[in-house]
MDTraj code that builds the backbone (N, CA, C; nanometers):
import mdtraj as md
import numpy as np

residues = "MET THR GLU PRO SER ILE HIS ASP ASN ARG VAL VAL SER TYR GLU VAL GLU CYS GLU ARG ARG ARG ILE VAL PRO HIS THR ARG SER GLY GLY GLU ARG GLU PRO PHE GLU PHE THR ASP LEU ILE PHE GLU GLY VAL LEU ALA TYR HIS LEU GLU HIS ASP ASN PHE GLY ASN ILE LEU PHE GLY VAL GLU GLU LEU PRO VAL ALA GLN LEU VAL SER HIS GLY GLN ARG VAL PHE GLU ALA GLY SER LYS TRP GLY TRP PRO GLY PRO TRP ASN THR SER PRO GLU ALA SER ILE ASP TYR LEU VAL SER LYS ARG ALA ARG ALA PHE GLU ILE SER SER SER TYR GLY LEU ALA GLY TRP VAL ILE ALA ASP GLY CYS ARG LEU LYS ALA VAL SER GLY ALA ARG ALA VAL".split()
xyz = np.array([
    [1.0224, 4.9741, -5.7867],
    [1.0104, 4.8578, -5.7828],
    [0.9978, 4.9369, -5.5901],
    [0.9575, 4.8254, -5.5430],
    [0.8926, 4.8653, -5.4199],
    [0.9868, 4.7683, -5.3319],
    [1.0882, 4.8100, -5.1899],
    [1.1503, 4.7746, -5.0673],
    [1.0672, 4.6374, -5.0655],
    [1.1204, 4.4849, -5.0375],
    [1.0613, 4.3855, -4.9990],
    [1.0072, 4.4238, -4.8461],
    [0.9117, 4.3702, -4.7837],
    [0.8438, 4.3794, -4.6473],
    [0.8096, 4.2413, -4.5740],
    [0.7596, 4.2466, -4.4767],
    [0.7655, 4.1115, -4.4039],
    [0.6579, 4.1049, -4.3640],
    [0.6017, 4.2531, -4.3338],
    [0.5104, 4.3502, -4.2295],
    [0.3599, 4.2470, -4.2725],
    [0.2553, 4.2048, -4.1827],
    [0.2067, 4.1378, -4.1879],
    [0.1869, 3.9929, -4.2863],
    [0.3258, 4.0036, -4.3290],
    [0.2995, 3.8613, -4.4114],
    [0.3037, 3.7263, -4.3148],
    [0.2421, 3.5710, -4.3868],
    [0.2614, 3.5050, -4.3160],
    [0.3361, 3.4392, -4.3689],
    [0.4454, 3.3179, -4.2762],
    [0.5127, 3.2611, -4.2746],
    [0.4824, 3.1243, -4.3350],
    [0.5228, 3.1175, -4.4728],
    [0.4849, 2.9926, -4.5478],
    [0.5451, 2.8927, -4.4843],
    [0.6616, 2.8885, -4.5247],
    [0.7620, 2.7848, -4.4103],
    [0.9088, 2.8477, -4.3423],
    [0.9927, 2.7366, -4.3005],
    [1.1106, 2.8307, -4.2573],
    [1.1942, 2.6791, -4.2974],
    [1.3462, 2.7285, -4.3156],
    [1.4299, 2.6386, -4.3076],
    [1.5321, 2.6801, -4.1969],
    [1.6368, 2.5659, -4.1674],
    [1.7259, 2.5947, -4.0646],
    [1.8359, 2.5023, -4.1392],
    [1.9182, 2.5561, -4.2012],
    [2.0394, 2.5010, -4.2472],
    [2.1688, 2.5543, -4.1872],
    [2.1796, 2.4278, -4.1171],
    [2.2513, 2.4250, -4.0273],
    [2.4099, 2.4379, -4.0413],
    [2.4612, 2.3748, -4.1599],
    [2.6123, 2.3831, -4.1935],
    [2.6011, 2.4802, -4.2571],
    [2.5164, 2.5307, -4.3312],
    [2.5700, 2.6494, -4.3834],
    [2.5457, 2.7597, -4.2753],
    [2.5030, 2.8139, -4.1635],
    [2.4449, 2.8624, -4.0488],
    [2.3543, 2.9617, -4.1178],
    [2.2531, 2.9565, -4.1877],
    [2.1323, 3.0141, -4.2095],
    [2.0253, 2.9509, -4.1986],
    [1.9097, 3.0433, -4.2054],
    [1.8265, 3.0271, -4.1514],
    [1.7501, 3.0806, -4.2843],
    [1.5863, 3.0463, -4.3302],
    [1.5698, 3.1650, -4.4254],
    [1.4062, 3.0974, -4.4045],
    [1.3001, 3.2396, -4.3189],
    [1.1473, 3.2635, -4.3366],
    [1.1452, 3.2357, -4.4829],
    [1.0137, 3.1877, -4.5159],
    [0.9257, 3.2205, -4.6580],
    [0.7936, 3.2939, -4.5797],
    [0.7751, 3.3850, -4.6702],
    [0.6547, 3.4308, -4.6654],
    [0.5680, 3.4916, -4.7312],
    [0.4650, 3.4849, -4.7354],
    [0.3721, 3.5606, -4.8925],
    [0.3140, 3.6547, -4.7447],
    [0.2333, 3.7727, -4.8670],
    [0.1626, 3.8919, -4.7950],
    [0.0754, 3.8115, -4.8162],
    [-0.0205, 3.9058, -4.6640],
    [-0.1341, 3.8708, -4.5997],
    [-0.2414, 3.8664, -4.6975],
    [-0.2807, 3.8102, -4.6037],
    [-0.4597, 3.8444, -4.6752],
    [-0.4897, 3.6844, -4.7679],
    [-0.6294, 3.6827, -4.8440],
    [-0.6179, 3.6029, -4.9579],
    [-0.6760, 3.6206, -5.0573],
    [-0.6549, 3.6934, -5.0648],
    [-0.6487, 3.8368, -5.2348],
    [-0.5375, 3.7309, -5.3401],
    [-0.5240, 3.7298, -5.4231],
    [-0.3789, 3.7241, -5.5297],
    [-0.3876, 3.8209, -5.5847],
    [-0.2697, 3.8730, -5.6428],
    [-0.1667, 3.8255, -5.6868],
    [-0.0768, 3.8196, -5.4898],
    [-0.0277, 3.6837, -5.4558],
    [0.0700, 3.7078, -5.3478],
    [0.1852, 3.7502, -5.4293],
    [0.2482, 3.8007, -5.2782],
    [0.3746, 3.8787, -5.2936],
    [0.4865, 3.7863, -5.1751],
    [0.6252, 3.7380, -5.2873],
    [0.6415, 3.6120, -5.1548],
    [0.7991, 3.7234, -5.1336],
    [0.8114, 3.6915, -4.9811],
    [0.9505, 3.7302, -4.9228],
    [0.9988, 3.6656, -4.8481],
    [1.1868, 3.6056, -4.8517],
    [1.2483, 3.5438, -4.7739],
    [1.3019, 3.6899, -4.7070],
    [1.3569, 3.6126, -4.5713],
    [1.3863, 3.6804, -4.5038],
    [1.4782, 3.5590, -4.4375],
    [1.6172, 3.6586, -4.4933],
    [1.7754, 3.5759, -4.4540],
    [1.8345, 3.6268, -4.3614],
    [1.8508, 3.5034, -4.2813],
    [1.9508, 3.4981, -4.1949],
    [2.0967, 3.4408, -4.2004],
    [2.2415, 3.5598, -4.2186],
    [2.3339, 3.4526, -4.2592],
    [2.4635, 3.4763, -4.1524],
    [2.5318, 3.3401, -4.1960],
    [2.6101, 3.3497, -4.0562],
    [2.5320, 3.3161, -3.9196],
    [2.4337, 3.2375, -3.8993],
    [2.3655, 3.2032, -3.7981],
    [2.4925, 3.2016, -3.7092],
    [2.4726, 3.2429, -3.5346],
    [2.5073, 3.1394, -3.4626],
    [2.4492, 3.1137, -3.3229],
    [2.3687, 3.2046, -3.3381],
    [2.2493, 3.0887, -3.2217],
    [2.0424, 3.1762, -3.2456],
    [2.0374, 3.1145, -3.2666],
    [1.8520, 3.1445, -3.2479],
    [1.7712, 3.1100, -3.1699],
    [1.6407, 3.1570, -3.1492],
    [1.5699, 3.0693, -3.0480],
    [1.3864, 3.1166, -3.1251],
    [1.3451, 3.0276, -3.1598],
    [1.2217, 3.0656, -3.2476],
    [1.1243, 2.9728, -3.1462],
    [0.9644, 3.0395, -3.1520],
    [0.9255, 2.9952, -3.0337],
    [0.7694, 3.0341, -3.0858],
    [0.6627, 2.9149, -3.0586],
    [0.5010, 2.9309, -3.0672],
    [0.5462, 3.0069, -3.2151],
    [0.5206, 2.8962, -3.3230],
    [0.4808, 2.8768, -3.4116],
    [0.3635, 2.7513, -3.4309],
    [0.2587, 2.8581, -3.4658],
    [0.1221, 2.7873, -3.4590],
    [0.0720, 2.7622, -3.6479],
    [0.1756, 2.7400, -3.7009],
    [0.1222, 2.7212, -3.8456],
    [0.0352, 2.7956, -3.8664],
    [-0.0024, 2.9075, -3.8268],
    [-0.0836, 2.9804, -3.9457],
    [-0.0327, 3.1485, -3.8469],
    [0.1532, 3.2088, -3.8844],
    [0.1947, 3.2917, -3.8369],
    [0.1910, 3.3875, -3.8969],
    [0.1690, 3.5052, -3.8452],
    [0.1901, 3.6832, -3.9009],
    [0.2780, 3.7221, -3.8905],
    [0.3918, 3.7771, -3.9547],
    [0.5087, 3.8776, -3.8306],
    [0.4918, 4.0103, -3.9132],
    [0.5061, 4.0705, -3.7909],
    [0.5123, 4.1613, -3.7724],
    [0.6174, 4.2783, -3.7536],
    [0.7581, 4.1949, -3.7590],
    [0.8585, 4.2686, -3.8081],
    [0.9787, 4.2073, -3.7756],
    [1.1239, 4.2988, -3.7967],
    [1.1977, 4.2220, -3.7938],
    [1.3122, 4.3319, -3.7308],
    [1.3919, 4.3303, -3.6496],
    [1.4270, 4.4649, -3.5372],
    [1.5871, 4.4711, -3.5238],
    [1.6735, 4.5021, -3.5339],
    [1.8504, 4.5358, -3.4866],
    [1.8056, 4.5730, -3.3553],
    [1.8740, 4.4855, -3.2545],
    [1.9076, 4.5751, -3.1171],
    [2.0297, 4.4871, -3.0932],
    [2.0882, 4.5613, -2.9442],
    [2.2253, 4.5675, -2.9511],
    [2.2161, 4.3581, -2.8975],
    [2.3538, 4.3303, -2.9034],
    [2.3720, 4.1761, -2.8420],
    [2.3502, 4.1823, -2.7250],
    [2.4154, 4.2207, -2.6218],
    [2.4054, 4.2433, -2.4938],
    [2.2800, 4.2727, -2.3974],
    [2.1661, 4.3723, -2.5008],
    [2.0379, 4.3736, -2.4825],
    [1.9841, 4.2359, -2.4359],
    [2.0009, 4.1739, -2.5902],
    [1.9055, 4.0476, -2.6592],
    [1.9543, 3.9210, -2.4803],
    [2.0748, 3.9054, -2.5229],
    [2.1366, 3.7925, -2.4261],
    [2.0785, 3.8169, -2.2931],
    [2.0889, 3.9432, -2.2249],
    [2.0313, 3.9932, -2.0778],
    [1.8734, 4.0051, -2.1000],
    [1.8041, 4.0382, -2.1998],
    [1.6669, 3.9589, -2.1191],
    [1.5975, 3.8391, -2.1927],
    [1.7206, 3.8051, -2.2732],
    [1.6882, 3.5874, -2.2160],
    [1.7737, 3.5580, -2.2099],
    [1.8096, 3.5749, -2.1075],
    [1.9595, 3.5194, -2.0017],
    [1.8623, 3.3751, -1.9343],
    [1.7649, 3.3607, -1.9051],
    [1.7053, 3.2486, -1.8683],
    [1.7485, 3.1240, -1.9367],
    [1.7127, 3.1677, -2.0724],
    [1.6986, 3.0706, -2.1885],
    [1.8823, 3.0733, -2.2371],
    [1.9278, 3.1030, -2.2202],
    [2.0722, 3.1174, -2.2295],
    [2.1351, 3.0478, -2.0927],
    [2.0743, 3.0553, -1.9601],
    [2.1369, 2.9472, -1.8416],
    [2.0597, 2.8311, -1.8891],
    [2.0004, 2.7753, -1.9280],
    [1.8998, 2.6820, -1.9390],
    [2.0193, 2.5806, -2.0265],
    [2.0511, 2.6547, -2.1653],
    [2.0538, 2.5980, -2.2664],
    [2.2208, 2.5882, -2.2240],
    [2.2788, 2.5955, -2.1482],
    [2.4241, 2.6203, -2.1154],
    [2.4613, 2.4615, -2.0805],
    [2.3345, 2.3739, -2.0327],
    [2.3982, 2.2600, -1.9739],
    [2.3655, 2.1601, -2.1383],
    [2.3427, 2.1501, -2.2530],
    [2.3418, 2.1119, -2.3296],
    [2.4596, 2.1513, -2.4351],
    [2.5114, 2.2857, -2.4460],
    [2.6161, 2.3147, -2.5266],
    [2.5447, 2.4258, -2.6028],
    [2.4120, 2.4907, -2.5593],
    [2.2972, 2.5445, -2.6986],
    [2.3927, 2.6609, -2.6275],
    [2.4147, 2.7549, -2.7249],
    [2.3770, 2.7923, -2.8471],
    [2.5397, 2.7357, -2.9212],
    [2.6210, 2.7544, -2.8139],
    [2.7619, 2.6841, -2.8053],
    [2.8433, 2.6403, -2.6774],
    [2.9502, 2.6374, -2.7331],
    [3.0173, 2.6052, -2.6453],
    [3.0426, 2.7131, -2.5229],
    [3.0725, 2.8554, -2.6231],
    [3.0990, 2.9647, -2.5760],
    [3.0135, 3.0372, -2.4798],
    [2.8905, 2.9385, -2.4727],
    [2.7649, 2.9985, -2.3313],
    [2.8075, 2.9687, -2.2307],
    [2.8857, 2.9957, -2.0976],
    [2.9187, 2.9653, -2.0243],
    [2.9047, 3.0434, -1.9252],
    [2.8593, 3.1955, -1.9301],
    [2.7494, 3.2857, -1.8782],
    [2.7261, 3.3903, -1.9208],
    [2.6166, 3.4408, -1.9311],
    [2.5631, 3.5707, -1.9830],
    [2.6928, 3.6156, -2.0536],
    [2.7780, 3.6842, -1.9215],
    [2.8637, 3.7633, -1.9692],
    [2.9798, 3.7233, -2.0988],
    [2.9921, 3.6110, -2.0709],
    [3.1434, 3.4925, -2.1547],
    [3.0453, 3.5113, -2.2939],
    [2.8940, 3.5301, -2.3117],
    [2.8091, 3.4853, -2.4218],
    [2.8193, 3.6072, -2.4906],
    [2.8144, 3.7530, -2.4047],
    [2.7812, 3.8709, -2.4592],
    [2.9556, 3.8465, -2.5154],
    [3.0671, 3.8329, -2.3912],
    [3.2034, 3.9173, -2.4942],
    [3.2658, 3.8276, -2.6503],
    [3.1768, 3.6604, -2.6718],
    [3.1720, 3.6094, -2.7780],
    [3.1680, 3.6538, -2.8271],
    [3.0572, 3.7233, -2.8760],
    [2.9513, 3.7847, -2.9961],
    [2.9760, 3.8642, -3.0281],
    [3.0392, 3.9582, -2.9307],
    [3.0613, 4.1123, -2.9565],
    [3.2235, 4.0649, -3.0102],
    [3.2667, 3.9922, -2.9624],
    [3.4073, 3.9312, -3.0595],
    [3.4082, 3.9028, -3.1825],
    [3.2904, 3.8602, -3.2375],
    [3.2395, 3.8407, -3.3661],
    [3.1476, 3.9101, -3.4794],
    [3.1430, 4.0374, -3.3730],
    [3.1143, 4.1274, -3.4571],
    [2.9504, 4.1064, -3.5333],
    [2.9111, 3.9886, -3.3980],
    [2.7704, 3.9506, -3.3946],
    [2.6379, 4.0393, -3.4241],
    [2.5105, 4.0296, -3.4740],
    [2.4321, 4.1390, -3.5250],
    [2.2878, 4.0493, -3.4792],
    [2.2168, 4.1470, -3.3561],
    [2.1099, 4.0758, -3.3036],
    [1.9438, 4.1212, -3.3756],
    [1.8724, 4.0329, -3.4117],
    [1.7607, 4.0519, -3.5018],
    [1.6159, 3.9533, -3.4197],
    [1.5632, 4.0670, -3.3297],
    [1.4190, 4.0413, -3.2912],
    [1.3053, 3.9940, -3.3957],
    [1.2359, 3.9367, -3.4071],
    [1.1378, 3.8356, -3.5006],
    [1.0592, 3.8968, -3.4055],
    [0.9221, 3.9852, -3.4355],
    [0.8022, 3.9864, -3.3408],
    [0.7109, 3.9463, -3.4516],
    [0.6202, 3.9584, -3.3686],
    [0.5204, 3.8690, -3.4451],
    [0.3566, 3.9397, -3.4240],
    [0.2554, 3.9239, -3.5269],
    [0.1328, 3.9527, -3.4988],
    [0.0582, 3.8382, -3.4418],
    [0.0575, 3.6992, -3.4544],
    [0.0144, 3.5924, -3.4840],
    [0.1396, 3.4747, -3.5107],
    [0.1572, 3.4210, -3.3252],
    [0.2403, 3.2864, -3.3856],
    [0.4012, 3.3117, -3.3393],
    [0.4601, 3.2641, -3.4002],
    [0.6276, 3.2321, -3.4194],
    [0.6543, 3.3781, -3.3503],
    [0.7235, 3.3789, -3.2831],
    [0.8698, 3.4998, -3.2715],
    [1.0065, 3.4652, -3.2170],
    [1.0752, 3.5391, -3.1939],
    [1.1489, 3.4971, -3.1033],
    [1.3113, 3.5942, -3.1624],
    [1.4315, 3.5080, -3.1834],
    [1.5213, 3.6349, -3.2214],
    [1.6700, 3.5403, -3.3146],
    [1.7126, 3.6262, -3.3707],
    [1.8306, 3.5355, -3.3911],
    [1.9780, 3.6495, -3.3900],
    [2.1064, 3.5568, -3.3374],
    [2.1925, 3.6546, -3.4052],
    [2.2646, 3.5507, -3.4766],
    [2.3249, 3.6714, -3.5807],
    [2.3931, 3.6277, -3.7217],
    [2.4726, 3.7442, -3.7348],
    [2.5600, 3.7321, -3.8503],
    [2.6261, 3.8040, -3.9414],
    [2.5452, 3.9501, -3.9944],
    [2.4031, 3.8555, -4.0362],
    [2.3296, 3.9855, -4.0575],
    [2.2006, 3.8685, -4.1179],
    [2.1067, 4.0067, -4.2037],
    [1.9879, 3.9607, -4.2047],
    [1.8987, 4.0713, -4.3662],
    [1.8923, 3.9920, -4.4096],
    [1.8100, 4.0698, -4.5702],
    [1.6966, 4.0338, -4.6022],
    [1.6063, 4.0822, -4.6880],
    [1.5180, 4.0932, -4.6989],
    [1.5199, 4.0642, -4.9194],
    [1.4348, 3.9707, -4.9255],
    [1.4740, 3.9597, -5.0623],
    [1.3185, 3.8793, -5.1542],
    [1.3255, 3.9424, -5.2452],
    [1.2007, 3.9511, -5.2751],
    [1.1994, 3.7420, -5.3988],
    [1.0880, 3.7145, -5.3574],
    [1.0938, 3.5588, -5.4573],
    [0.9984, 3.6257, -5.5654],
    [1.0877, 3.5779, -5.6796],
    [0.9464, 3.6117, -5.8055],
    [0.8930, 3.4752, -5.8587],
    [0.8162, 3.4167, -5.8902],
    [0.7105, 3.3109, -5.9174],
    [0.5948, 3.2773, -5.8240],
    [0.5522, 3.1787, -5.8184],
    [0.4207, 3.1838, -5.6954],
    [0.5000, 3.0428, -5.6614],
    [0.4888, 3.0168, -5.5319],
    [0.5393, 2.9339, -5.4362],
    [0.3863, 2.8041, -5.3992],
    [0.4199, 2.6879, -5.3698],
    [0.3452, 2.6622, -5.3030],
    [0.3017, 2.7302, -5.1312],
    [0.1604, 2.7423, -5.1618],
    [0.1128, 2.7908, -5.0142],
    [-0.0310, 2.6908, -4.9770],
])
top = md.Topology()
chain = top.add_chain()
for i, resn in enumerate(residues, 1):
    res = top.add_residue(resn, chain, resSeq=i)
    for name in ("N", "CA", "C"):
        top.add_atom(name, md.element.get_by_symbol(name[0]), res)
traj = md.Trajectory(xyz[None], top)
């Protein structure tokens, strides 16, 4: 059995489970030919996320882990704007404070890249791919 992949997969739907601190994009293999392969991209222990450009026809390129400090630095404007509303948490009082907090929690940063549509990032305890058997409504 091959390792699951999300490269060129279409996003069927995604769940944000606030209380469980979990985000799950549900994907299927690209193209229109059946049988489709379904793969879930599961983020657990989510501390922060920012997704944008959902155009209801999203095609993922991949997900890559990067240093938390790099993600916060590159997204500094988003963090600064969100701090007015307590986003993504009360610990976001400055970029430095956010980095210190996230590093103390041993958080990992994941960048979601797209060929078309939805892209962004998730800071979480971990990320994994899970092949899903059976047909899902598409």
